[in-house]
VOSEMI-745078 format. One record per residue: residue number from 1; x, y, z of N, C-alpha, C, O, CB in turn. Coordinates in nm, 2 decimals, always signed. Atoms other than C-alpha are relative to their C-alpha. Glycine has a CB too. Example, Ala and Ser with C-alpha at 12.3 -4.5 7.8 and 13.67 -1.06 7.14 Angstrom:
2
(r 1 (+0.09 -0.12 +0.00) (+1.23 -0.45 +0.78) (+0.09 +0.12 +0.00) (+0.19 +0.12 +0.07) (-0.10 +0.00 +0.12))
(r 2 (-0.09 -0.11 +0.00) (+1.37 -0.11 +0.71) (-0.08 +0.11 +0.08) (-0.03 +0.22 +0.09) (+0.04 +0.05 -0.14))
# end
This chain:
112
(r 1 (+0.05 -0.13 +0.16) (+1.50 +0.29 -0.48) (+0.17 +0.02 +0.00) (+0.28 +0.02 +0.07) (-0.15 +0.24 +0.04))
(r 2 (-0.11 -0.06 +0.04) (+1.72 +0.40 -0.67) (-0.03 +0.18 -0.04) (-0.13 +0.24 -0.09) (+0.04 -0.10 -0.14))
(r 3 (+0.00 -0.11 +0.09) (+1.81 +0.74 -0.77) (-0.13 +0.02 -0.13) (-0.25 +0.01 -0.13) (+0.14 -0.01 -0.06))
(r 4 (+0.14 -0.03 +0.08) (+1.61 +0.82 -1.04) (-0.15 -0.07 +0.00) (-0.24 +0.00 -0.03) (+0.03 +0.00 -0.13))
(r 5 (+0.18 +0.05 -0.06) (+1.27 +0.58 -0.95) (-0.08 +0.09 +0.13) (-0.20 +0.09 +0.14) (+0.01 -0.18 +0.08))
(r 6 (+0.04 -0.08 -0.08) (+1.29 +0.84 -0.62) (-0.08 +0.13 -0.08) (-0.19 +0.17 -0.06) (+0.11 +0.03 +0.08))
(r 7 (+0.05 -0.17 +0.07) (+1.26 +1.18 -0.87) (-0.08 +0.00 -0.10) (-0.13 +0.09 -0.14) (+0.12 +0.11 -0.06))
(r 8 (+0.11 -0.02 +0.03) (+1.06 +1.02 -1.07) (-0.18 -0.07 +0.07) (-0.29 -0.11 +0.05) (+0.04 -0.05 -0.12))
(r 9 (+0.12 +0.01 -0.11) (+0.82 +0.97 -0.83) (-0.05 +0.08 +0.10) (-0.17 +0.07 +0.15) (+0.02 -0.08 +0.07))
(r 10 (+0.06 -0.12 +0.04) (+0.83 +1.29 -0.71) (-0.02 +0.05 -0.09) (-0.14 +0.09 -0.11) (+0.03 +0.07 +0.03))
(r 11 (+0.11 -0.05 +0.16) (+0.79 +1.40 -1.03) (-0.15 -0.04 -0.08) (-0.19 +0.01 -0.18) (+0.08 -0.05 -0.12))
(r 12 (+0.09 +0.04 +0.02) (+0.51 +1.24 -1.04) (-0.12 +0.02 +0.02) (-0.22 +0.04 -0.05) (+0.01 -0.04 +0.02))
(r 13 (+0.11 -0.11 -0.09) (+0.33 +1.35 -0.72) (-0.06 +0.13 -0.02) (-0.16 +0.19 +0.01) (+0.03 +0.03 +0.10))
(r 14 (+0.03 -0.16 -0.04) (+0.40 +1.66 -0.79) (-0.14 +0.05 -0.12) (-0.25 +0.11 -0.11) (+0.18 +0.12 -0.02))
(r 15 (+0.12 -0.03 +0.12) (+0.22 +1.68 -1.17) (-0.14 -0.05 +0.08) (-0.24 +0.03 +0.07) (+0.04 -0.11 -0.17))
(r 16 (+0.14 +0.05 -0.02) (-0.07 +1.50 -1.02) (-0.03 +0.05 +0.06) (-0.14 +0.09 +0.04) (-0.03 -0.11 +0.02))
(r 17 (+0.08 -0.11 -0.04) (-0.11 +1.70 -0.76) (-0.06 +0.16 -0.05) (-0.16 +0.22 -0.03) (+0.04 +0.01 +0.08))
(r 18 (+0.02 -0.16 +0.10) (-0.09 +2.03 -0.95) (-0.10 -0.07 -0.08) (-0.14 -0.01 -0.18) (+0.15 +0.08 -0.11))
(r 19 (+0.16 +0.01 +0.12) (-0.37 +1.89 -1.14) (+0.04 -0.04 -0.15) (-0.05 -0.03 -0.23) (-0.10 +0.17 -0.02))
(r 20 (-0.05 +0.03 +0.14) (-0.14 +1.78 -1.49) (+0.01 -0.11 -0.03) (+0.06 -0.20 +0.02) (+0.11 +0.04 -0.03))
(r 21 (-0.05 +0.13 -0.01) (-0.18 +1.56 -1.64) (+0.19 -0.08 -0.04) (+0.28 -0.02 -0.10) (-0.12 -0.07 -0.09))
(r 22 (-0.16 +0.00 +0.00) (+0.17 +1.33 -1.63) (+0.05 -0.09 -0.09) (+0.00 -0.21 -0.10) (+0.06 -0.04 +0.15))
(r 23 (-0.02 +0.02 +0.13) (+0.32 +1.26 -1.91) (+0.19 -0.01 +0.01) (+0.25 +0.08 +0.07) (-0.08 +0.15 -0.10))
(r 24 (-0.11 -0.01 +0.00) (+0.69 +1.14 -1.97) (+0.07 +0.14 -0.04) (+0.14 +0.17 +0.05) (+0.02 -0.09 -0.07))
(r 25 (-0.02 -0.07 -0.04) (+0.79 +1.42 -2.05) (+0.04 +0.15 +0.06) (+0.13 +0.24 +0.03) (+0.00 -0.04 -0.03))
(r 26 (+0.05 -0.07 -0.10) (+0.65 +1.63 -1.77) (+0.12 -0.06 +0.09) (+0.20 -0.01 +0.17) (-0.16 -0.01 +0.05))
(r 27 (-0.04 +0.08 -0.16) (+0.80 +1.41 -1.55) (+0.17 +0.03 -0.04) (+0.25 +0.06 +0.05) (-0.06 -0.23 +0.02))
(r 28 (-0.19 +0.04 +0.05) (+1.19 +1.40 -1.74) (+0.02 +0.17 +0.02) (+0.14 +0.20 +0.04) (+0.05 -0.10 -0.23))
(r 29 (-0.04 -0.14 +0.02) (+1.15 +1.85 -1.75) (-0.03 +0.06 +0.15) (-0.01 +0.18 +0.19) (-0.09 +0.09 -0.13))
(r 30 (-0.03 -0.04 -0.19) (+1.08 +1.84 -1.33) (+0.13 -0.06 +0.01) (+0.20 +0.01 +0.09) (-0.12 -0.09 +0.13))
(r 31 (-0.07 +0.08 -0.08) (+1.34 +1.60 -1.29) (+0.10 +0.13 -0.03) (+0.17 +0.18 +0.07) (+0.03 -0.16 -0.04))
(r 32 (-0.12 -0.04 +0.08) (+1.57 +1.82 -1.52) (+0.00 +0.14 +0.12) (+0.09 +0.14 +0.21) (-0.03 +0.04 -0.22))
(r 33 (+0.00 -0.14 -0.07) (+1.48 +2.17 -1.33) (+0.01 -0.02 +0.15) (-0.01 +0.08 +0.22) (-0.12 +0.07 -0.04))
(r 34 (+0.00 -0.02 -0.12) (+1.54 +1.98 -0.99) (+0.23 -0.10 +0.02) (+0.29 -0.15 +0.11) (-0.19 -0.08 +0.09))
(r 35 (-0.11 +0.02 -0.01) (+1.91 +1.92 -1.16) (+0.11 -0.13 +0.01) (+0.23 -0.14 +0.02) (+0.00 +0.04 +0.07))
(r 36 (-0.05 +0.18 -0.01) (+1.94 +1.53 -1.13) (-0.03 -0.07 -0.14) (-0.13 -0.06 -0.21) (-0.11 -0.09 +0.13))
(r 37 (+0.06 +0.09 +0.06) (+1.98 +1.27 -1.37) (-0.02 -0.13 +0.03) (-0.01 -0.19 +0.14) (+0.04 -0.01 -0.08))
(r 38 (+0.15 +0.13 -0.02) (+1.77 +0.97 -1.45) (+0.05 -0.11 -0.11) (+0.16 -0.10 -0.14) (-0.19 +0.06 -0.07))
(r 39 (-0.05 +0.05 +0.13) (+1.83 +0.74 -1.72) (-0.10 -0.03 -0.07) (-0.18 -0.11 -0.02) (+0.08 -0.11 -0.01))
(r 40 (+0.11 +0.06 +0.07) (+1.58 +0.72 -2.01) (-0.12 -0.01 +0.00) (-0.22 +0.07 -0.01) (+0.01 -0.08 -0.01))
(r 41 (+0.13 +0.02 -0.06) (+1.33 +0.50 -1.93) (-0.11 +0.00 +0.16) (-0.23 -0.03 +0.18) (+0.02 -0.09 -0.03))
(r 42 (+0.11 -0.03 -0.11) (+1.21 +0.59 -1.58) (-0.13 +0.15 -0.02) (-0.23 +0.16 +0.05) (+0.10 +0.03 +0.17))
(r 43 (+0.12 -0.04 +0.01) (+1.00 +0.88 -1.72) (-0.16 -0.12 -0.05) (-0.25 -0.18 +0.00) (+0.05 +0.11 -0.11))
(r 44 (+0.08 +0.11 +0.04) (+0.82 +0.69 -1.93) (-0.03 -0.16 +0.06) (-0.10 -0.23 -0.02) (+0.04 -0.01 -0.10))
(r 45 (+0.14 +0.05 -0.03) (+0.71 +0.42 -1.68) (-0.03 -0.01 +0.08) (-0.07 -0.11 +0.16) (-0.05 -0.08 -0.04))
(r 46 (+0.09 -0.01 -0.11) (+0.61 +0.59 -1.48) (-0.08 +0.13 -0.03) (-0.15 +0.20 +0.05) (+0.08 +0.00 +0.13))
(r 47 (+0.17 +0.00 +0.09) (+0.38 +0.74 -1.72) (-0.05 -0.04 -0.03) (-0.15 +0.03 -0.06) (-0.06 +0.02 -0.07))
(r 48 (+0.04 +0.13 +0.05) (+0.30 +0.44 -1.84) (-0.12 -0.03 +0.13) (-0.24 -0.02 +0.12) (+0.16 -0.12 -0.02))
(r 49 (+0.11 +0.01 -0.08) (+0.17 +0.33 -1.46) (-0.11 +0.11 +0.01) (-0.23 +0.09 +0.01) (+0.05 -0.01 +0.12))
(r 50 (+0.10 -0.04 -0.05) (+0.04 +0.62 -1.39) (-0.13 +0.01 -0.10) (-0.23 -0.04 -0.04) (+0.04 +0.12 +0.05))
(r 51 (+0.04 +0.06 +0.06) (-0.17 +0.62 -1.68) (-0.11 -0.11 -0.02) (-0.20 -0.10 -0.11) (+0.07 +0.00 +0.00))
(r 52 (+0.07 +0.06 +0.00) (-0.33 +0.33 -1.60) (-0.02 -0.02 +0.13) (-0.14 -0.03 +0.14) (+0.01 -0.09 -0.06))
(r 53 (-0.01 -0.05 -0.11) (-0.28 +0.35 -1.24) (-0.13 +0.11 +0.09) (-0.13 +0.21 +0.02) (+0.10 +0.06 -0.04))
(r 54 (+0.01 -0.10 -0.08) (-0.49 +0.58 -0.99) (+0.15 +0.02 +0.07) (+0.23 -0.05 +0.13) (-0.11 -0.03 +0.08))
(r 55 (-0.08 -0.02 -0.14) (-0.26 +0.77 -0.80) (-0.07 -0.05 +0.15) (-0.06 -0.14 +0.23) (+0.02 +0.16 +0.02))
(r 56 (+0.09 +0.07 -0.16) (-0.49 +0.78 -0.50) (+0.00 -0.08 +0.06) (+0.01 -0.08 +0.19) (-0.10 -0.02 +0.02))
(r 57 (+0.00 +0.13 -0.03) (-0.51 +0.50 -0.48) (+0.16 -0.03 +0.03) (+0.20 -0.01 +0.15) (-0.06 -0.09 -0.13))
(r 58 (-0.19 +0.01 -0.08) (-0.10 +0.42 -0.44) (-0.02 +0.02 +0.10) (-0.03 -0.06 +0.20) (+0.14 +0.13 -0.04))
(r 59 (-0.07 -0.04 -0.08) (-0.07 +0.65 -0.27) (-0.02 -0.03 +0.13) (+0.06 -0.03 +0.22) (+0.01 +0.11 -0.01))
(r 60 (+0.12 +0.02 -0.17) (-0.41 +0.55 +0.04) (+0.05 -0.14 +0.02) (+0.04 -0.18 +0.13) (-0.23 +0.01 -0.02))
(r 61 (-0.04 +0.12 -0.03) (-0.26 +0.20 +0.00) (+0.14 -0.05 -0.04) (+0.17 -0.16 -0.09) (-0.08 -0.07 -0.05))
(r 62 (-0.14 +0.03 -0.03) (+0.12 +0.24 +0.05) (+0.03 -0.11 +0.04) (+0.09 -0.18 -0.05) (+0.06 +0.06 +0.07))
(r 63 (-0.05 +0.10 -0.06) (+0.17 -0.03 +0.29) (-0.05 -0.08 +0.01) (-0.01 -0.16 +0.09) (+0.02 +0.00 +0.08))
(r 64 (+0.10 +0.15 -0.07) (-0.12 -0.28 +0.25) (+0.08 -0.11 -0.08) (+0.06 -0.23 -0.05) (-0.22 -0.02 -0.06))
(r 65 (-0.06 +0.14 +0.08) (+0.13 -0.49 -0.03) (-0.09 -0.06 -0.10) (-0.08 -0.17 -0.14) (+0.02 -0.12 +0.10))
(r 66 (+0.06 +0.00 +0.16) (-0.09 -0.46 -0.31) (-0.04 -0.11 -0.05) (-0.13 -0.09 -0.13) (+0.09 +0.03 -0.11))
(r 67 (+0.08 +0.12 +0.03) (-0.19 -0.82 -0.36) (-0.09 -0.06 +0.11) (-0.13 -0.18 +0.10) (+0.10 -0.10 -0.04))
(r 68 (+0.11 +0.11 -0.05) (-0.41 -0.91 -0.07) (-0.10 +0.05 -0.01) (-0.10 +0.17 +0.01) (+0.01 -0.06 +0.14))
(r 69 (+0.12 -0.02 +0.02) (-0.75 -0.89 -0.14) (-0.10 -0.13 +0.07) (-0.07 -0.25 +0.09) (+0.00 +0.01 -0.13))
(r 70 (+0.08 +0.09 -0.11) (-1.05 -1.03 +0.07) (-0.04 -0.06 -0.08) (-0.06 -0.02 -0.19) (-0.10 +0.04 +0.10))
(r 71 (+0.13 +0.15 +0.07) (-1.24 -1.40 -0.03) (-0.08 +0.07 +0.09) (-0.06 +0.11 +0.21) (+0.02 -0.22 +0.04))
(r 72 (+0.11 -0.06 -0.02) (-1.57 -1.27 -0.04) (-0.06 -0.15 -0.09) (-0.01 -0.17 -0.20) (-0.01 +0.17 -0.06))
(r 73 (+0.04 +0.07 +0.08) (-1.79 -1.59 -0.13) (-0.16 +0.09 -0.05) (-0.26 +0.15 +0.00) (-0.01 -0.14 +0.07))
(r 74 (+0.19 -0.07 +0.06) (-2.09 -1.48 -0.39) (-0.11 -0.16 +0.11) (-0.06 -0.27 +0.14) (-0.05 -0.03 -0.29))
(r 75 (+0.08 +0.10 -0.01) (-2.40 -1.68 -0.25) (-0.05 -0.03 -0.10) (-0.06 +0.04 -0.20) (-0.09 +0.01 +0.07))
(r 76 (+0.00 +0.05 +0.15) (-2.50 -1.95 -0.47) (-0.05 +0.00 +0.03) (+0.04 +0.07 -0.01) (+0.04 -0.08 -0.08))
(r 77 (+0.22 +0.05 -0.01) (-2.89 -2.01 -0.37) (-0.03 +0.16 +0.03) (+0.06 +0.25 +0.06) (-0.10 -0.16 +0.21))
(r 78 (+0.06 -0.09 -0.14) (-3.10 -1.75 -0.21) (-0.05 -0.03 +0.10) (-0.07 +0.05 +0.19) (-0.09 +0.07 -0.02))
(r 79 (+0.08 +0.03 -0.17) (-3.27 -1.93 +0.05) (+0.20 -0.02 +0.09) (+0.24 +0.02 +0.20) (-0.15 -0.26 -0.01))
(r 80 (-0.14 +0.05 -0.15) (-2.85 -2.06 +0.20) (+0.09 +0.16 -0.01) (+0.16 +0.21 +0.08) (+0.17 -0.19 -0.07))
(r 81 (-0.12 -0.07 -0.01) (-2.69 -1.77 +0.06) (-0.02 +0.16 +0.15) (+0.05 +0.25 +0.18) (+0.03 +0.07 -0.20))
(r 82 (-0.01 -0.08 -0.14) (-2.82 -1.57 +0.39) (+0.08 -0.07 +0.12) (+0.16 -0.02 +0.20) (-0.14 +0.03 +0.07))
(r 83 (-0.12 +0.10 -0.13) (-2.65 -1.87 +0.63) (+0.09 -0.03 -0.06) (+0.13 -0.15 -0.05) (-0.04 -0.14 +0.08))
(r 84 (-0.12 -0.02 +0.02) (-2.37 -1.79 +0.47) (+0.09 +0.13 +0.05) (+0.20 +0.14 +0.12) (+0.00 -0.01 -0.11))
(r 85 (-0.06 -0.13 -0.05) (-2.31 -1.45 +0.50) (+0.02 -0.03 +0.19) (+0.12 -0.05 +0.26) (-0.11 +0.14 -0.04))
(r 86 (-0.02 +0.03 -0.17) (-2.44 -1.49 +0.89) (+0.08 -0.07 +0.04) (+0.14 -0.04 +0.14) (-0.11 -0.07 +0.07))
(r 87 (-0.13 +0.12 -0.11) (-2.16 -1.83 +0.96) (+0.15 +0.12 -0.04) (+0.26 +0.09 +0.01) (+0.03 -0.27 -0.13))
(r 88 (-0.13 -0.05 +0.05) (-1.89 -1.57 +0.79) (+0.05 +0.09 +0.17) (+0.15 +0.09 +0.23) (-0.02 +0.12 -0.17))
(r 89 (-0.09 -0.11 -0.13) (-1.86 -1.31 +1.11) (+0.03 -0.09 +0.11) (+0.03 -0.04 +0.23) (-0.10 +0.16 +0.08))
(r 90 (+0.05 +0.08 -0.17) (-1.87 -1.60 +1.38) (+0.15 -0.06 -0.07) (+0.21 -0.09 +0.03) (-0.20 -0.14 +0.05))
(r 91 (-0.16 +0.09 +0.01) (-1.53 -1.76 +1.26) (+0.09 +0.10 -0.07) (+0.19 +0.05 -0.12) (+0.01 -0.15 -0.09))
(r 92 (-0.10 -0.01 -0.03) (-1.37 -1.48 +1.22) (+0.11 +0.07 +0.09) (+0.23 +0.12 +0.09) (+0.01 +0.00 -0.07))
(r 93 (-0.02 -0.03 -0.16) (-1.37 -1.39 +1.56) (+0.13 -0.02 +0.07) (+0.18 -0.13 +0.05) (-0.08 -0.08 +0.08))
(r 94 (-0.15 +0.04 -0.01) (-1.03 -1.37 +1.70) (+0.00 -0.08 +0.16) (-0.08 -0.05 +0.25) (+0.13 +0.17 -0.01))
(r 95 (-0.01 +0.05 -0.12) (-0.92 -1.62 +1.98) (+0.12 +0.10 +0.10) (+0.23 +0.15 +0.07) (+0.04 -0.17 -0.02))
(r 96 (-0.09 -0.05 -0.17) (-0.79 -1.46 +2.37) (+0.10 -0.09 +0.03) (+0.08 -0.20 +0.07) (-0.09 -0.01 +0.16))
(r 97 (-0.07 +0.09 -0.04) (-0.47 -1.58 +2.40) (+0.08 +0.00 +0.23) (+0.12 +0.11 +0.27) (+0.13 +0.03 -0.15))
(r 98 (-0.02 -0.03 -0.06) (-0.38 -1.65 +2.80) (+0.14 +0.10 +0.01) (+0.24 +0.11 -0.06) (-0.02 -0.09 +0.05))
(r 99 (-0.12 -0.12 +0.02) (-0.17 -1.37 +2.89) (+0.17 -0.10 +0.07) (+0.17 -0.22 +0.07) (-0.06 +0.18 +0.15))
(r 100 (-0.07 +0.13 -0.06) (+0.16 -1.54 +3.05) (+0.03 +0.13 +0.10) (+0.02 +0.25 +0.09) (+0.15 -0.10 -0.10))
(r 101 (-0.10 -0.09 -0.11) (+0.35 -1.43 +3.41) (+0.06 +0.09 -0.05) (+0.14 +0.06 -0.14) (+0.11 -0.07 +0.07))
(r 102 (-0.13 -0.03 -0.05) (+0.51 -1.15 +3.44) (+0.08 -0.01 +0.04) (+0.09 -0.06 +0.15) (+0.01 +0.02 +0.02))
(r 103 (-0.14 +0.01 -0.07) (+0.87 -1.13 +3.48) (+0.01 +0.08 +0.09) (-0.03 +0.02 +0.18) (+0.12 +0.01 -0.08))
(r 104 (+0.01 -0.12 -0.01) (+0.90 -0.82 +3.62) (-0.03 +0.03 +0.17) (+0.00 +0.13 +0.22) (-0.10 +0.05 -0.10))
(r 105 (-0.09 -0.05 -0.15) (+0.91 -0.85 +4.01) (-0.05 -0.19 +0.05) (-0.16 -0.25 +0.07) (-0.11 +0.19 +0.15))
(r 106 (+0.03 +0.14 -0.02) (+1.01 -1.23 +4.08) (+0.06 -0.02 +0.13) (+0.11 -0.13 +0.14) (+0.05 -0.09 -0.10))
(r 107 (-0.11 -0.03 -0.17) (+1.20 -1.12 +4.49) (+0.07 -0.01 -0.03) (+0.14 -0.04 +0.06) (+0.02 -0.07 +0.12))
(r 108 (-0.16 -0.03 -0.01) (+1.50 -1.08 +4.36) (+0.00 +0.13 -0.14) (-0.08 +0.18 -0.23) (+0.13 -0.19 -0.05))
(r 109 (-0.11 -0.03 +0.13) (+1.73 -0.91 +4.13) (+0.09 +0.02 -0.08) (+0.08 -0.10 -0.13) (+0.00 +0.01 -0.03))
(r 110 (-0.13 +0.06 +0.04) (+2.04 -0.90 +3.93) (+0.09 +0.05 +0.06) (+0.20 +0.00 +0.05) (+0.04 +0.00 -0.13))
(r 111 (-0.11 +0.00 -0.09) (+2.23 -0.72 +4.17) (-0.01 -0.04 +0.14) (+0.00 +0.03 +0.24) (+0.05 +0.13 +0.01))
(r 112 (+0.09 +0.00 -0.16) (+2.09 -0.90 +4.47) (+0.17 -0.10 +0.07) (+0.18 -0.14 +0.19) (-0.25 -0.13 +0.01))
# end
């Protein structure tokens, strides 16, 4: 991440945290107040992003990878819908793998 991106990210978060509307001018003002210089397109890109996306959602999902969505099948009919929903949790159960034997105490050491 470049210094320009990081500066605009922090400026956007500061504006959002203070309850101020995130605009390109306000981001540029905060960056300038921090004695940083960024490319002229960064503040407008971040302002457009903040306009279209909820910043709180972005902060809460920072490590999730972004595109991972849970696929849930909608029930096709009234009677078969209950059976499909009941079968879904059974398929998601994790199988336990047998533990391998530990190599901690094999009766000898490295310096024997």
